[in-house]
N, C-alpha and C positions, 0 to 999 in steps of 0.2 A: 336777788334784788332786795333792796330795802323798800318795803311797801308800807304806806301810810293809808289806813282806811278811816274815812270820816263818816260818821253816821249819827243821826239824831232821831228822836221820836219816842214811841212807846216800846215796850219789850218786844212786841211783834215786829217792830221796825229794826231793832238792833240785833236780835238773836240770829238771824240769817248771816249777818256779817261776822259774828263770832264763829259760825260754822265755816264760812269762807276763809277767815283768817287762820283757823286751825288747820285747814287743808293746805293753805299756802305755806304755813310754817312746816308742816310735815313734808312738803315738797322741797324744803331747803331754804326758804326765803325768811328774811327778818321782817316781822310784822308788828306794827304799832297800830292799835285801834283807839281812836279818839271818840268819846261819847260822853253822856251825862254820868254824874257821880253815882246815881242809883244803880248803875250797871257795872260798877267797878269789880265787885265780887264775881260776877258772871264772867267778865273778860279774863280776870286773873285765874279763875278756876280752870280755864283751858290753856293756861300757860302763855297767854299773849301779853305783850307790853300794853299798859293802859295809859291813856292821856286824857285829861279832864277838860271838857268844855265847862268853864266856870259859870258862864251865863247860859241859862236855858229857859226858853219860853214854854217848856213842855207843860207845866202844871196849869198855866193859864190857858193854853190851847185845849187841854183836856176839858176844862170847864166850858169853854166856847163850844166844843163839839158836843158835850153832853146836853147843852141847853137847846140844841137843835136849831131850827130856823133855816132861812134860805142861804144858798151859797154866797150871795152878795153881802148879806148881813154878817156872815162869818168872816168873809174876806175883809170887810171894813173893820171889824173888831180885832182881827189878827194883825192888820197893818200897823196899828199903833204899837203893839208890844214887840213886833219884829223890828220896827224902826229903832226902838230904844235898845235892843239887845244885839242886833246884827253886827254892830261895830265890834263888839267884844268877841263874838263868835268868829268873825273873819280874822281878827288879830290872832286868836288862838289857833285857828286852822293854818294860818300862814306860818306860825311858829312851829307847829307840829310837822309841817311838810318840808321844812327847810332842807333836811338831809335825805329826803326820800328819792328813790329812783323812779317811783311810780305812785301816783295818788289815785285812790279808788273812793268814789263818793256815792252816797245813797240818795234816795228820793229827794229829801228836803235840801240837799246840799249840791245838787247838780250845777246850778249857776256858780256858786263859789268855787267848786272844783274846776270848772272850765276856766274861771279867772285865774285861779292859782297856777294852773298849768301854763298860762301865758306869762304871768308875773315872774315865775321861777324857772321857766324853760324846762319844766319837768313833765313827762307824759302823764296823761290823766285818762281815766275811764269812768263813765257814768253807769250807774246800775239802778234798776227799778224792780220793785216787788209787784207793781201793778202796771198794766200796759197803757202808759200815759203818752206814748209817742204818736204823732199824727198819722191817722189812717182813714181811708174811706170805709173800712169794713164795719166798724162799730163806733158809736159816739164815745167821747171822753168819759171814762168810768166815774170820775169825780163830779163832772159837770151835770151829767144827765142821770146819775144814780142808778143806771142799769134798767130804768123803767121805760125808756123811749126807744123806738126804732126809727132812724132817719135815713134819708138817701145819702149817697156818697158825698155830695157837696155839703149837705147838712151836717154830716158827721165831721168833716174837715173843720167846719165853722166852729163846732163845739171845742175843738182843740185850740183853735186860734184865740177864741174868747178867753178860755181858761188860762192859756199860756201868757197872754198879755196881762191878765189880772195878777197872776202870780209874779210875773217879772217886775211889776210895779212895787211889790213888797221888798224886793232886793235891790233895785236899781240905784237908789240914792246912796246907800251904804257902800255898794260896790264901786260906784263912781268916785267916792271919796278916796277909796284905796287906789283907784287908777291914778288919780292926781298925785298921790304920795309917791308913786313910782314913775311919774312923768309919762304915763300912758294916756292915750287919747280917751275921751269919754266913751262909755258903752252906749249903744243906740237906745233911743227913747222907746222904740217899738221894734218887734221882730227879732228879739234875742233868741227865742227858741228856734226859729227858722235858720238863723245864722249858725247856731250850733250844728244843726243837721247839714247845712250846706258845707260846713267844714269837715264833714265826715267824722265827727266826733264819735268814738266807739261806745256802744252801749251793750251791757249784759242785762237781760231780763230774767229775774230769778223766780220764774213760775213755770208750770208745766205746759208744754205745747199740746198735751193731750186735753188740758182743760181749756186753754185759750190758744188755738192754732195761730201760728205766726202769720200776720197779714202779708199778702204777696206784694203790696206796694211799699214795703219797708226796704231800705237800702241794705247792701251787704254788710254794713258796719254795725248792724243791729242783730244781736244774737239772743235766742231764747234757749236757756240752758236746762231748764228743769228747776225744781225747788232746791233750796239750800237748807237741808235739814240739819239741826243740831241735836244729836242724841244725848241723853242724860249721861253725866259722868259715870264711869264704871264703878266708882265707889258709892254711888247713890243707892239708898235703900228706902222703900216706901214706909210710911208710918205704920206701926202695928195696928192702929185702929182701922186704917184703910184696908190692909190685908184681911183683917178679921171680917170687915163688912162685906168684902168681895166673896169671901169663903162661905158666908152664911145664907146665900140666896142667889137667885138668878141675876144675870148681868143687869146693872142699873143703867139709868140714863144720866149722862153728864150734862150739867147746866152751869155755864160760866160766861161772864162778859168781859174778861180780861181787864184792860185799863179803862174801859168805858164806864165812868161813874154815873150815878143816878141822883136826881134831886130828892128822891124818896127811896132810899135803899131798903128800908124795912118793909115798905109796901111792895116792892119788887120781890123781896124774899117771901112774903106771905103769898103772893101770886104764884110763885114757883111751887111752894109746898102744896097749895090748893090744887094746882094743875096735876101734880104727881098723884095726889090722892084721888082725883077724879078718874084718872086712867089706870089706877092700880099699879103704878110703877115705883120701883125703888129709885132713889136718886143720889147722885154725888154732886154736891153743889159747891162751886168755888166761892169762898166767902171773903176774899180779899177786899172787895169793894162794897160788900153788903154789911159787914160788921154786926152780924146777929149771933146769938148764942145757940148752942145745941138744944137748949130747953125750948126755943121757939120752933123747932122742927120736930117731926115725928121720928119714931124709931126706924122708919123706912127711908130716912134721909140722913146722909152723912155730910157734915160741913168740913171742908178742908181748904187750906191755903194753897198757894201755887204748887203744882205737882207736874213733873215733866209729861207733856202730852204724848210723846212717843211711847212712854210706858203705860199711861193711863187709858188713852182712847181705844186701843184695840180690845180692852176688856169691857167696853160699854156696849149696851144694846143700841144706843144712838147718842149723838152729841148735839147739844143746843148751845149756840154762841152768837156773838154779835156780827160775825161775817168778816172779821179782819183777815187780811191776806195770810198771815202766819197761822192763825188758828184754823182757817179754812184748809190750808195745806196739810196741817196735822190731821184734821178729820178725814180728808180724802186718803191720806196715806194709811190710815187705820182701817179703812175698808168697812165702815159702818155708816148708816144714813146720817145726814146732817140737817139740822133745822137752824136757820139763821133768823136773828131778830135785829136787822140793821138799823143804825141810827143816821148815818150820813154817807155820802160819796161812794167810794169803791166797795163798801160793805154791801150795798144793794146789787152792785155788779156781780160780786162773787156769789151772793145768794141766788141771783137769777141764773148764773151758770150752773150751779148745783142742781137747780130744778130742771134746766134744759137737758142736763146729762142724765137725769133720772135718779140721781143719788140722794134726793131729799125732797120734802114737800116745798111748796111755794114759801118764800120768805114772809115773815110777820114783822112789818116795821115796828120798831119799839113803841112808837106813839099809839099803835093800835093793839099792843100786846095785852091780852087778858088771859085769865086762867082758863076759860073755856076754849079760846083759840089755841093756846099752847097745848092743852090736853088733847084736842083734836089732832094736832100735828104730831104729837108724840105717839098717839095710837096708830096713825098712818105709818110713821117711820119705823115702829117696832113690829108691825104686823104685815107689812107689804113685802112679800117674797121677792118680787121683781126689783123693788127699790134696794133691798139687801144685796141682790145679785149684781145690780149696776154699781153699787158702792164697792163691792168686792173687785169687779173688773177694773174700775178706775184706780183702785189701790195697786193692782198689779201693774198697770201702765205707769203710774207715778213712781212706784218703787223701782221700776227698771231703768229709769232715766238717768240716775246718778248725776243730778244737776251740779253739785258742787265740784265733782271730779271734772266734769265738762267745763265748768267755769275756769278752773285752774289751768286746764290745757289751752283754753282760748286766751287767757291772760298771758301765758308764756309764749304762745304763738304770735300774739299781736306785738308784744314788747320783747 
């Protein structure tokens, strides 16, 4: 098959689709992956055809996310930028998918993928890195931030509210495309439910050991396990990192991925102070902090992006923002995880880690202090039962072979 994968977002949103595309290519399919220009080198490094989304709201959305605030405020700010850029994104997606036998879309592009399938008469499949599909079992991870427990009807309501808010961000641009193809307008409300009624297939790329599949989902929704992308075989760690790891006990990893901060230097100082308080060595991802080694002690190594599958298993614990991809890498590594969530599903994953016994309770970023972080690091590095639970979860996650199962399901469905 000629398969077109459409994905957008941060590196954690895009990397699993590089893993899926690589596996599909190894299975004999032609794969084109369309995403933002910042990920072109990543896509091409794994031998996949790259297509560029020329317009991207990503940098704006990252600033909105980092600023915090309520879901409604973020949705309002997001609406303006998406309205101005969605036209180009849809045009690009339509062009990329013209010759495809199958379209695969990620979280942010489920609605456009569903529309493209109808416009082009090409099969399509939606994929999710977070359980955003309607269920009575738990509330929407983005809407309730993992901090509330509601009854079945209350949980369903959180999905309905969230889905309607998100649909309004897409509806205007997508209906303009409908008119160009002489298709009738898409509904003002209820688009998410229409997709489910149509038995649109979904693959959920997370571990059923971490979030069991809800029993009220239809048979068209599959939970595959995580889609891990291992470092290229030619990758070698920096000499400074190898030397640092060789000269002392396992350090603690601290990094916040694409989640920027209004005060990166202040966050960096907080990290260094916390490590000093608990007497731990640290490896600190410096991409979004921008500090120099002279600002840190000899017990702290600053580094830019390093493959998590190589780095995390060598840590005593990992500290991160709780994004779906980084959470998966930490669970796979079998070491305790501390999350410092900022918004949405990051709280959900942090709470799941705590419930599974694989890490301390999350520390919301707005409440993060050196004392709180030091306390959490002490617990994560000294609690034997937490280490054992993390090890057990790693065994379960590693045995699932999520990307292999995803390829089998794709080939079986289509």
